[in-house]
C-alpha angles and dihedrals in degrees: 000000000000113000138165121195120188125194143160103072125132148130117305136165121248110279093031131117139236134180118214125200131199122194113200124199133187120025097322096103092059087069109098104231125046125182147187117233131185136199123198121196111285093006135101121257111266135194110240103173140002138185135193125223087258093055103257110147140200130189138193112248090244093064102029111129093016105060127055124194122202138164139208106210093189091058097036088234133137123198135199118199108198119194133173090024119200131201087251088065090068107121145105108279123213135178125216143141121290109225133137097250115008141063130187115237106289119249124224092269127218124262119235116190121183117193123206 
């Protein structure tokens, strides 16, 4: 059964840091590119960072230089280190595959709240 479980969110002051984790089960992790998405209230879900199985990364301009995505292929886990957090980073964060036309079932996500 395909399953994604995100964790590590919380409440942090602006300028603080958090590290998110995503444990992937089933055959998801065999898919080359994994990503972290976020959805703020009233906004569409957006891709903020992605990583291939070989370690190549991409970032949205809004998080470049502040967020770092990594993965442990042996543990089927993807991480997102978030530094210098801003109130605009407040959202529910999800992980999922990054493919042109398919998503795995979404997990419950993890709430990140950044206070000013």
